[in-house]
Z-matrix of the N, CA and C atoms (Angstrom, degrees):
N
C 1 1.449
C 2 1.523 1 108.88
N 3 1.322 2 116.50 1 132.97
C 4 1.462 3 122.02 2 -177.71
C 5 1.523 4 110.44 3 -80.58
N 6 1.308 5 114.09 4 151.67
C 7 1.465 6 121.49 5 177.29
C 8 1.525 7 109.05 6 -69.75
N 9 1.332 8 117.32 7 133.55
C 10 1.457 9 121.73 8 176.53
C 11 1.517 10 109.01 9 -96.25
N 12 1.319 11 116.53 10 122.25
C 13 1.456 12 121.90 11 177.09
C 14 1.515 13 108.11 12 -82.32
N 15 1.332 14 116.23 13 126.18
C 16 1.463 15 121.52 14 -177.99
C 17 1.531 16 108.71 15 -104.23
N 18 1.335 17 114.37 16 119.65
C 19 1.458 18 121.50 17 -176.07
C 20 1.521 19 111.00 18 -110.67
N 21 1.309 20 115.81 19 135.30
C 22 1.464 21 121.61 20 169.28
C 23 1.521 22 105.58 21 -100.05
N 24 1.326 23 116.98 22 115.88
C 25 1.455 24 122.47 23 -177.53
C 26 1.522 25 108.26 24 -105.08
N 27 1.326 26 116.20 25 123.01
C 28 1.461 27 122.13 26 177.86
C 29 1.522 28 106.97 27 -108.96
N 30 1.323 29 115.89 28 113.75
C 31 1.466 30 121.10 29 -178.29
C 32 1.510 31 108.28 30 -153.04
N 33 1.317 32 115.21 31 159.05
C 34 1.456 33 119.49 32 176.49
C 35 1.522 34 108.20 33 -131.59
N 36 1.313 35 118.18 34 -96.19
C 37 1.464 36 120.77 35 -179.28
C 38 1.524 37 111.62 36 -64.31
N 39 1.308 38 118.17 37 -24.55
C 40 1.463 39 122.08 38 -177.40
C 41 1.531 40 112.93 39 -93.63
N 42 1.328 41 117.41 40 4.80
C 43 1.468 42 119.88 41 -176.17
C 44 1.524 43 112.77 42 -60.63
N 45 1.314 44 117.68 43 -31.99
C 46 1.453 45 120.81 44 179.65
C 47 1.513 46 113.89 45 -96.79
N 48 1.317 47 117.33 46 14.82
C 49 1.471 48 121.41 47 -175.02
C 50 1.523 49 111.90 48 -73.22
N 51 1.326 50 113.87 49 153.21
C 52 1.467 51 119.90 50 175.55
C 53 1.520 52 111.15 51 -64.45
N 54 1.338 53 117.03 52 -35.34
C 55 1.465 54 120.43 53 -178.55
C 56 1.531 55 111.28 54 -62.89
N 57 1.328 56 117.54 55 -43.57
C 58 1.468 57 120.24 56 178.21
C 59 1.519 58 110.34 57 -68.04
N 60 1.320 59 116.38 58 -42.98
C 61 1.459 60 120.11 59 177.77
C 62 1.529 61 111.24 60 -58.84
N 63 1.337 62 116.69 61 -43.99
C 64 1.466 63 120.62 62 178.45
C 65 1.530 64 111.42 63 -62.71
N 66 1.335 65 116.74 64 -39.43
C 67 1.468 66 120.24 65 178.54
C 68 1.525 67 111.04 66 -63.70
N 69 1.323 68 117.15 67 -43.19
C 70 1.468 69 120.19 68 179.08
C 71 1.525 70 110.49 69 -65.08
N 72 1.326 71 117.56 70 -39.18
C 73 1.463 72 119.81 71 177.83
C 74 1.526 73 111.83 72 -67.82
N 75 1.314 74 116.47 73 -37.63
C 76 1.471 75 120.03 74 176.62
C 77 1.521 76 110.04 75 -60.38
N 78 1.334 77 115.66 76 -43.35
C 79 1.464 78 120.24 77 178.74
C 80 1.527 79 110.88 78 -64.99
N 81 1.342 80 116.26 79 -41.45
C 82 1.468 81 120.26 80 -178.05
C 83 1.529 82 111.63 81 -66.06
N 84 1.323 83 117.32 82 -30.37
C 85 1.466 84 120.46 83 177.25
C 86 1.527 85 111.16 84 -67.74
N 87 1.333 86 116.65 85 -29.81
C 88 1.468 87 121.08 86 -179.51
C 89 1.526 88 111.65 87 -79.41
N 90 1.318 89 117.51 88 -20.54
C 91 1.459 90 121.62 89 -179.32
C 92 1.522 91 109.81 90 164.34
N 93 1.319 92 117.25 91 167.34
C 94 1.464 93 120.27 92 -176.93
C 95 1.537 94 112.26 93 -60.59
N 96 1.345 95 115.55 94 139.13
C 97 1.462 96 120.79 95 176.93
C 98 1.523 97 109.41 96 -132.24
N 99 1.303 98 115.01 97 156.91
C 100 1.464 99 122.55 98 168.33
C 101 1.515 100 105.92 99 -132.68
N 102 1.334 101 116.42 100 123.15
C 103 1.461 102 121.37 101 -178.08
C 104 1.524 103 110.01 102 -109.43
N 105 1.316 104 115.39 103 138.26
C 106 1.458 105 122.47 104 171.20
C 107 1.515 106 106.69 105 -117.08
N 108 1.336 107 116.40 106 115.91
C 109 1.461 108 121.44 107 -178.48
C 110 1.523 109 108.67 108 -93.94
N 111 1.326 110 115.44 109 130.36
C 112 1.465 111 121.50 110 174.59
C 113 1.518 112 107.24 111 -112.89
N 114 1.328 113 115.20 112 122.34
C 115 1.466 114 121.92 113 178.15
C 116 1.516 115 108.65 114 -108.04
N 117 1.317 116 118.54 115 110.61
C 118 1.467 117 119.75 116 173.88
C 119 1.531 118 109.14 117 -65.17
N 120 1.333 119 116.83 118 134.25
C 121 1.469 120 120.55 119 -177.78
C 122 1.520 121 110.44 120 -129.22
N 123 1.332 122 117.29 121 125.04
C 124 1.459 123 119.81 122 175.09
C 125 1.527 124 110.84 123 -62.49
N 126 1.302 125 116.55 124 150.47
C 127 1.462 126 121.07 125 178.39
C 128 1.519 127 108.47 126 -57.87
N 129 1.319 128 115.26 127 133.43
C 130 1.449 129 120.98 128 -179.31
C 131 1.520 130 114.01 129 92.10
N 132 1.328 131 117.43 130 -9.19
C 133 1.463 132 121.32 131 -179.17
C 134 1.529 133 111.44 132 -117.75
N 135 1.322 134 116.72 133 21.63
C 136 1.461 135 120.44 134 -177.35
C 137 1.524 136 112.01 135 -65.30
N 138 1.341 137 117.47 136 -38.48
C 139 1.467 138 120.46 137 -178.65
C 140 1.530 139 110.67 138 -63.56
N 141 1.328 140 117.36 139 -43.40
C 142 1.470 141 121.00 140 177.00
C 143 1.525 142 110.22 141 -62.15
N 144 1.327 143 115.80 142 -42.03
C 145 1.467 144 120.09 143 -179.79
C 146 1.520 145 110.81 144 -64.21
N 147 1.335 146 117.44 145 -39.57
C 148 1.475 147 120.09 146 178.10
C 149 1.526 148 111.54 147 -63.11
N 150 1.337 149 116.70 148 -40.73
C 151 1.464 150 120.25 149 177.58
C 152 1.528 151 110.42 150 -63.77
N 153 1.324 152 116.20 151 -44.52
C 154 1.467 153 120.75 152 179.42
C 155 1.528 154 110.20 153 -62.47
N 156 1.331 155 116.93 154 -45.14
C 157 1.464 156 121.26 155 179.19
C 158 1.522 157 111.03 156 -61.79
N 159 1.331 158 117.22 157 -42.66
C 160 1.467 159 120.75 158 179.65
C 161 1.527 160 110.88 159 -61.60
N 162 1.335 161 117.49 160 -40.44
C 163 1.469 162 119.29 161 179.59
C 164 1.526 163 111.18 162 -68.85
N 165 1.340 164 117.38 163 -36.94
C 166 1.464 165 121.15 164 177.71
C 167 1.528 166 110.08 165 -64.13
N 168 1.320 167 116.55 166 -45.08
C 169 1.468 168 120.75 167 -179.78
C 170 1.523 169 110.91 168 -64.87
N 171 1.334 170 117.23 169 -44.62
C 172 1.473 171 120.49 170 179.45
C 173 1.524 172 111.14 171 -60.74
N 174 1.346 173 116.28 172 -43.24
C 175 1.466 174 120.45 173 -179.95
C 176 1.531 175 110.84 174 -62.34
N 177 1.337 176 116.62 175 -45.73
C 178 1.471 177 120.29 176 -178.48
C 179 1.526 178 111.71 177 -67.00
N 180 1.326 179 116.63 178 -42.86
C 181 1.470 180 119.30 179 178.68
C 182 1.520 181 111.20 180 -64.05
N 183 1.331 182 116.04 181 -34.29
C 184 1.458 183 120.75 182 178.09
C 185 1.513 184 112.96 183 -63.97
N 186 1.322 185 116.77 184 -21.60
C 187 1.468 186 120.78 185 178.52
C 188 1.528 187 111.84 186 -103.83
N 189 1.330 188 116.99 187 8.14
C 190 1.456 189 120.35 188 173.77
C 191 1.518 190 116.61 189 95.05
N 192 1.325 191 118.28 190 7.64
C 193 1.467 192 121.29 191 178.88
C 194 1.520 193 109.21 192 -86.00
N 195 1.325 194 116.76 193 132.05
C 196 1.461 195 121.43 194 174.52
C 197 1.526 196 107.49 195 -80.69
N 198 1.344 197 117.18 196 117.90
C 199 1.456 198 120.58 197 -170.12
C 200 1.519 199 111.14 198 -150.82
N 201 1.319 200 114.93 199 149.29
C 202 1.461 201 121.60 200 169.04
C 203 1.518 202 106.57 201 -143.18
N 204 1.320 203 118.14 202 -176.79
C 205 1.448 204 118.03 203 -176.71
C 206 1.505 205 113.39 204 -163.94
N 207 1.326 206 114.19 205 172.36
C 208 1.458 207 121.94 206 -179.74
C 209 1.514 208 109.03 207 -151.67
N 210 1.324 209 114.97 208 152.75
C 211 1.458 210 121.75 209 172.69
C 212 1.518 211 106.31 210 -91.62
N 213 1.331 212 116.13 211 134.25
C 214 1.451 213 120.19 212 -176.26
C 215 1.513 214 113.17 213 -118.28
N 216 1.297 215 114.28 214 -179.32
C 217 1.452 216 123.34 215 176.65
C 218 1.529 217 109.72 216 -56.06
N 219 1.326 218 117.22 217 154.44
C 220 1.466 219 121.27 218 179.57
C 221 1.525 220 111.70 219 -61.88
N 222 1.317 221 118.04 220 -32.13
C 223 1.462 222 122.32 221 177.56
C 224 1.528 223 108.08 222 -80.60
N 225 1.340 224 118.81 223 121.16
C 226 1.465 225 119.99 224 -175.88
C 227 1.530 226 113.83 225 -62.92
N 228 1.328 227 117.98 226 -29.69
C 229 1.469 228 120.36 227 177.10
C 230 1.524 229 109.10 228 -65.45
N 231 1.323 230 116.63 229 -49.60
C 232 1.467 231 120.43 230 179.23
C 233 1.524 232 111.56 231 -63.60
N 234 1.328 233 116.72 232 -39.90
C 235 1.465 234 120.42 233 179.53
C 236 1.530 235 110.45 234 -59.17
N 237 1.327 236 116.46 235 -45.58
C 238 1.466 237 120.33 236 -179.58
C 239 1.522 238 111.44 237 -68.31
N 240 1.335 239 116.78 238 -44.35
C 241 1.464 240 120.01 239 -177.13
C 242 1.527 241 112.36 240 -68.50
N 243 1.338 242 117.47 241 -28.96
C 244 1.466 243 120.13 242 177.04
C 245 1.520 244 111.72 243 -64.60
N 246 1.331 245 117.32 244 -30.12
C 247 1.464 246 121.74 245 -177.53
C 248 1.529 247 112.36 246 -98.48
N 249 1.326 248 117.24 247 -28.80
C 250 1.463 249 121.85 248 -174.41
C 251 1.523 250 111.99 249 -58.51
N 252 1.307 251 114.89 250 132.31
C 253 1.460 252 123.16 251 172.78
C 254 1.527 253 105.45 252 -148.70
N 255 1.318 254 116.77 253 117.23
C 256 1.468 255 121.12 254 -175.89
C 257 1.528 256 112.12 255 -61.61
N 258 1.336 257 117.09 256 -21.37
C 259 1.470 258 119.87 257 178.26
C 260 1.524 259 111.75 258 -80.55
N 261 1.343 260 117.47 259 -17.05
C 262 1.465 261 121.08 260 -176.49
C 263 1.526 262 113.89 261 -106.12
N 264 1.343 263 117.21 262 -22.18
C 265 1.462 264 120.61 263 -175.34
C 266 1.516 265 110.98 264 -126.73
N 267 1.330 266 114.49 265 146.85
C 268 1.458 267 120.91 266 178.40
C 269 1.514 268 112.61 267 -98.20
N 270 1.330 269 116.52 268 -23.93
C 271 1.457 270 119.90 269 -172.76
C 272 1.527 271 109.42 270 -160.57
N 273 1.333 272 115.35 271 156.51
C 274 1.463 273 121.86 272 174.23
C 275 1.519 274 107.56 273 -113.25
N 276 1.328 275 116.21 274 134.12
C 277 1.458 276 122.30 275 174.89
C 278 1.526 277 106.91 276 -115.94
N 279 1.321 278 116.44 277 120.62
C 280 1.464 279 121.98 278 178.50
C 281 1.519 280 107.49 279 -106.48
N 282 1.333 281 116.68 280 126.20
C 283 1.453 282 121.24 281 178.79
C 284 1.525 283 108.92 282 -113.10
N 285 1.332 284 116.59 283 121.27
C 286 1.463 285 121.53 284 -176.71
C 287 1.521 286 110.84 285 -128.00
N 288 1.313 287 114.28 286 168.88
C 289 1.453 288 121.03 287 168.35
C 290 1.533 289 107.76 288 -72.39
N 291 1.322 290 117.92 289 168.83
C 292 1.468 291 120.22 290 179.95
C 293 1.530 292 112.27 291 -64.56
N 294 1.349 293 117.00 292 159.05
C 295 1.467 294 120.57 293 175.40
C 296 1.532 295 110.19 294 -53.96
N 297 1.309 296 115.49 295 140.96
C 298 1.453 297 121.05 296 -177.40
C 299 1.514 298 112.46 297 94.62
N 300 1.342 299 117.34 298 -27.44
C 301 1.463 300 122.14 299 178.30
C 302 1.527 301 111.26 300 -107.25
N 303 1.310 302 117.10 301 -19.40
C 304 1.462 303 121.82 302 -171.48
C 305 1.523 304 112.69 303 -96.25
N 306 1.317 305 115.64 304 119.77
C 307 1.462 306 120.67 305 173.02
C 308 1.526 307 109.81 306 -68.07
N 309 1.331 308 116.81 307 -33.31
C 310 1.464 309 120.60 308 -179.51
C 311 1.520 310 111.76 309 -64.06
N 312 1.311 311 117.80 310 -33.69
C 313 1.464 312 119.35 311 176.28
C 314 1.514 313 111.20 312 -74.24
N 315 1.321 314 117.31 313 -30.03
C 316 1.470 315 119.88 314 176.20
C 317 1.526 316 111.30 315 -63.48
N 318 1.350 317 116.56 316 -32.17
C 319 1.466 318 119.40 317 177.67
C 320 1.528 319 111.54 318 -93.64
N 321 1.352 320 116.34 319 6.33
C 322 1.467 321 122.58 320 176.62
C 323 1.531 322 112.22 321 59.13
N 324 1.336 323 115.66 322 43.99
C 325 1.465 324 121.02 323 -175.51
C 326 1.529 325 114.50 324 -54.33
N 327 1.339 326 120.39 325 -50.29
C 328 1.469 327 117.73 326 -178.10
C 329 1.534 328 113.46 327 -56.67
N 330 1.336 329 117.07 328 -43.95
C 331 1.464 330 119.69 329 -178.86
C 332 1.524 331 112.04 330 -72.01
N 333 1.323 332 117.18 331 -35.29
C 334 1.469 333 119.73 332 177.40
C 335 1.524 334 111.18 333 -63.26
N 336 1.341 335 116.59 334 -43.37
C 337 1.468 336 119.43 335 178.44
C 338 1.521 337 110.89 336 -65.42
N 339 1.322 338 117.24 337 -36.48
C 340 1.477 339 120.81 338 177.94
C 341 1.526 340 110.57 339 -61.54
N 342 1.346 341 116.12 340 -46.12
C 343 1.467 342 120.11 341 -179.38
C 344 1.529 343 111.46 342 -67.94
N 345 1.320 344 117.38 343 -37.93
C 346 1.465 345 120.47 344 -174.60
C 347 1.524 346 113.45 345 -78.63
N 348 1.341 347 117.70 346 -25.31
C 349 1.462 348 120.03 347 -176.24
C 350 1.516 349 113.55 348 -111.96
N 351 1.328 350 117.91 349 -16.83
C 352 1.461 351 123.78 350 -173.63
C 353 1.530 352 111.19 351 59.43
N 354 1.341 353 115.53 352 27.92
C 355 1.460 354 121.54 353 179.39
C 356 1.518 355 109.86 354 -100.45
N 357 1.312 356 115.56 355 162.88
C 358 1.454 357 120.65 356 170.32
C 359 1.522 358 106.76 357 -72.80
N 360 1.324 359 116.67 358 128.19
C 361 1.461 360 121.34 359 -179.80
C 362 1.520 361 108.13 360 -121.70
N 363 1.327 362 115.96 361 122.93
C 364 1.458 363 122.23 362 175.87
C 365 1.517 364 108.71 363 -103.69
N 366 1.320 365 115.45 364 148.04
C 367 1.468 366 120.84 365 -178.49
C 368 1.523 367 109.29 366 -120.25
N 369 1.325 368 115.74 367 125.32
C 370 1.460 369 122.33 368 176.04
C 371 1.522 370 107.29 369 -112.59
N 372 1.322 371 116.65 370 128.55
C 373 1.460 372 121.60 371 177.91
C 374 1.526 373 107.53 372 -101.29
N 375 1.331 374 115.96 373 127.16
C 376 1.457 375 121.15 374 -177.75
C 377 1.519 376 110.56 375 -126.09
N 378 1.310 377 115.20 376 146.39
C 379 1.460 378 119.89 377 173.11
C 380 1.525 379 108.60 378 -78.45
N 381 1.316 380 115.76 379 155.73
C 382 1.454 381 120.92 380 176.19
C 383 1.523 382 107.94 381 -67.21
N 384 1.341 383 117.20 382 125.37
C 385 1.467 384 118.71 383 -179.25
C 386 1.526 385 110.86 384 -62.30
N 387 1.342 386 115.69 385 142.49
C 388 1.458 387 119.83 386 176.96
C 389 1.520 388 109.02 387 -74.51
N 390 1.342 389 117.06 388 146.03
C 391 1.453 390 119.86 389 177.60
C 392 1.526 391 111.22 390 -65.72
N 393 1.331 392 116.08 391 161.27
C 394 1.461 393 120.69 392 179.08
C 395 1.523 394 109.25 393 -56.76
N 396 1.305 395 116.96 394 142.19
C 397 1.449 396 121.10 395 -177.94
C 398 1.520 397 111.81 396 104.58
N 399 1.332 398 117.46 397 -12.34
C 400 1.450 399 121.98 398 175.05
C 401 1.514 400 115.68 399 78.50
N 402 1.312 401 118.27 400 4.08
C 403 1.460 402 120.19 401 179.16
C 404 1.513 403 109.46 402 -97.51
N 405 1.302 404 115.45 403 135.56
C 406 1.466 405 120.17 404 178.75
C 407 1.525 406 109.03 405 -68.79
N 408 1.318 407 115.47 406 144.06
C 409 1.459 408 120.25 407 177.63
C 410 1.522 409 109.06 408 -67.74
N 411 1.328 410 116.83 409 146.78
C 412 1.462 411 118.13 410 178.32
C 413 1.517 412 110.38 411 -62.75
N 414 1.322 413 115.52 412 147.77
C 415 1.463 414 120.24 413 -179.99
C 416 1.529 415 109.81 414 -62.95
N 417 1.310 416 115.55 415 135.18
C 418 1.457 417 121.15 416 179.39
C 419 1.517 418 107.90 417 -101.42
N 420 1.309 419 115.64 418 130.07
C 421 1.456 420 120.08 419 178.46
C 422 1.522 421 107.80 420 -77.21
N 423 1.332 422 116.47 421 99.50
C 424 1.461 423 121.62 422 -177.16
C 425 1.503 424 110.24 423 -113.23
N 426 1.317 425 113.71 424 148.35
C 427 1.451 426 119.03 425 172.97
C 428 1.517 427 108.27 426 -76.63
N 429 1.330 428 117.99 427 155.67
C 430 1.462 429 119.82 428 174.40
C 431 1.532 430 110.13 429 -60.83
N 432 1.327 431 116.86 430 156.28
C 433 1.468 432 121.05 431 -176.09
C 434 1.514 433 112.28 432 -56.99
N 435 1.348 434 117.92 433 -34.42
C 436 1.458 435 120.07 434 -176.59
C 437 1.525 436 112.23 435 -74.96
N 438 1.331 437 117.56 436 -17.06
C 439 1.464 438 120.33 437 179.47
C 440 1.520 439 111.36 438 -67.59
N 441 1.348 440 115.84 439 -25.01
C 442 1.471 441 119.28 440 176.59
C 443 1.521 442 110.68 441 -70.89
N 444 1.324 443 116.95 442 -29.45
C 445 1.457 444 121.15 443 -179.62
C 446 1.521 445 112.65 444 -85.53
N 447 1.333 446 115.21 445 -35.85
C 448 1.459 447 121.42 446 -176.94
C 449 1.527 448 109.69 447 -127.27
N 450 1.342 449 116.77 448 74.89
C 451 1.464 450 117.83 449 -177.25
C 452 1.523 451 110.87 450 -66.51
N 453 1.308 452 115.80 451 121.87
C 454 1.455 453 122.35 452 -179.38
C 455 1.526 454 107.41 453 -133.22
N 456 1.300 455 115.96 454 130.54
C 457 1.446 456 119.45 455 176.01
C 458 1.514 457 107.36 456 -81.46
N 459 1.344 458 115.98 457 113.15
C 460 1.449 459 119.87 458 -174.66
C 461 1.525 460 112.48 459 -99.41
N 462 1.312 461 117.77 460 1.88
C 463 1.466 462 119.45 461 -179.76
C 464 1.519 463 111.51 462 -65.81
N 465 1.333 464 117.80 463 -38.18
C 466 1.458 465 120.75 464 -178.34
C 467 1.515 466 113.17 465 -90.97
N 468 1.356 467 117.53 466 -5.05
C 469 1.469 468 120.41 467 -177.45
C 470 1.519 469 110.19 468 -75.09
N 471 1.318 470 116.06 469 144.57
C 472 1.475 471 120.83 470 177.81
C 473 1.489 472 109.94 471 -128.07
């Protein structure tokens, strides 16, 4: 009987991405795996997160991946640490948006989890999935992530 590699996957918007799916399939080709996906969910958005998690699990099981999942704390560090158990998992896989788009990379999530768990942490970068219909969503005029922490009115600044 082959050794089953147990992965803790931390993902949110990228949980259903092709890049994460391809990574799990690559791992499964090398040997049996069991993945547990943790989706951090903001308070009040648990129902949406459960629907998203259910679709991710159904998609992965449909392609032969052994997988289960859980909804976690809104903070991705807390969500991962609430589930992490070194006796149950061999590795953590963090799936984020690309640099510049990912809040998780701004907080250095992969390295923080590595330091806090002493586990092997892999990082998968995924593009934001296109909405159904194949049309890209219109660009949203967003403030930079740090503007939420340090609100400054820059209209009068010179």
